[in-house]
Structure formats: C-alpha cells, structure tokens
C-alpha positions in Angstrom: -18.1 54.7 28.9 -16.1 54.3 32.8 -17.8 51.3 32.8 -16.7 49.7 29.2 -12.8 51.0 30.3 -13.0 48.6 33.3 -14.6 46.1 31.7 -11.7 46.4 29.1 -8.7 46.0 31.0 -10.6 43.1 33.1 -9.8 41.7 29.1 -6.2 42.9 28.9 -5.5 41.9 32.2 -7.2 38.0 31.8 -5.9 37.7 28.3 -1.9 38.6 29.2 -2.7 36.5 33.3 -3.1 33.3 30.3 -0.3 34.3 28.1 1.9 34.6 31.0 0.4 31.4 32.9 1.6 29.8 29.0 4.4 30.8 28.8 5.3 29.9 32.5 4.3 27.1 32.1 6.5 25.5 29.6 9.3 27.5 30.8 8.4 25.2 34.0 8.7 21.4 31.5 12.0 23.4 30.5 13.8 23.7 33.3 13.4 20.1 34.1 14.0 18.3 30.6 18.2 17.2 29.2 20.1 19.8 27.8 19.0 19.2 24.5 15.5 20.8 24.3 15.9 23.7 25.4 16.8 25.0 22.1 12.5 24.7 22.2 12.1 27.4 24.6 13.5 30.6 22.2 10.9 28.5 19.8 8.3 28.5 22.1 8.5 31.5 22.9 8.8 32.8 18.9 6.1 30.5 18.0 3.2 31.9 21.0 4.8 35.9 20.4 3.9 35.4 17.3 0.2 33.9 17.6 -0.4 36.7 20.1 0.4 39.2 16.4 -1.7 37.6 14.0 -4.3 38.6 16.4 -3.7 41.4 17.0 -3.3 41.6 13.3 -6.8 40.7 12.5 -8.4 42.3 15.4 -7.4 45.5 14.5 -8.0 44.8 10.9 -12.2 43.9 12.5 -11.7 46.4 14.5 -12.6 44.1 17.8 -11.5 45.3 21.1 -9.5 42.7 22.6 -6.5 43.4 19.6 -4.5 45.6 22.0 -4.5 43.2 25.0 -3.3 40.6 23.0 -0.2 42.9 21.3 0.6 43.7 25.3 0.7 40.0 25.1 2.9 39.5 22.3 5.4 42.2 24.1 5.2 40.8 27.5 6.4 37.8 26.3 9.0 38.5 24.7 10.2 40.7 27.7 9.2 38.4 30.0 9.8 35.2 27.8 13.2 35.5 26.2 15.0 36.3 29.9 13.6 33.9 31.7 14.7 31.2 28.6 18.3 33.1 29.0 18.0 32.2 33.2 16.7 28.8 32.6 19.4 27.7 29.4 22.1 29.0 32.5 20.4 27.4 35.2 21.1 24.1 33.0 24.1 24.0 32.0 25.2 26.2 35.0 
C-alpha cells in the first residue's frame, strides 16, 4: 500500500507541475504582448481550469487514480493564475 501512495504522489506532482508550467508559459508570453491581448490571460486561465475540471470529472466517474491530481491542478491554476494575470495587467498598464 505504501508503494502505491508514493506513485500517486509522484503523479500528482507531475500533473500539477505540467499544468503550472503551461500556466507560467502563457503568462510570460502575455507579459510581452501588446495591451490589447491582456484580456486573453483570464480567458486562457478559465480554459485551462475548465479542461482540468472536465478531465477530473471524467476520471472520477471512471474511478481512475489521477482524478484527484487533475482536480488539485484545476484549483492551483485558479489560485496562482488569476493573481499572476492581475499582476501582469498591473505591470502593463502601470
């Protein structure tokens, strides 16, 4: 049982890490774009949250082990993404 818990925690950190890397990638791109494109930041965050939530719901219904990882990832995207997007907007609009 202990071995299974270790692998689950590695999956959680891997899935969350990939999602946070994607989030930071497009936030960095948005930081260097013109002011007209800053609204896309919130749209991309909502899209990434929705995709993670949908995958999590599908995995929960199929009782797969990565469902919790995608659910955690969805909420991490919200908790980190919106303040980061707000900060990028403040930096651009000065």
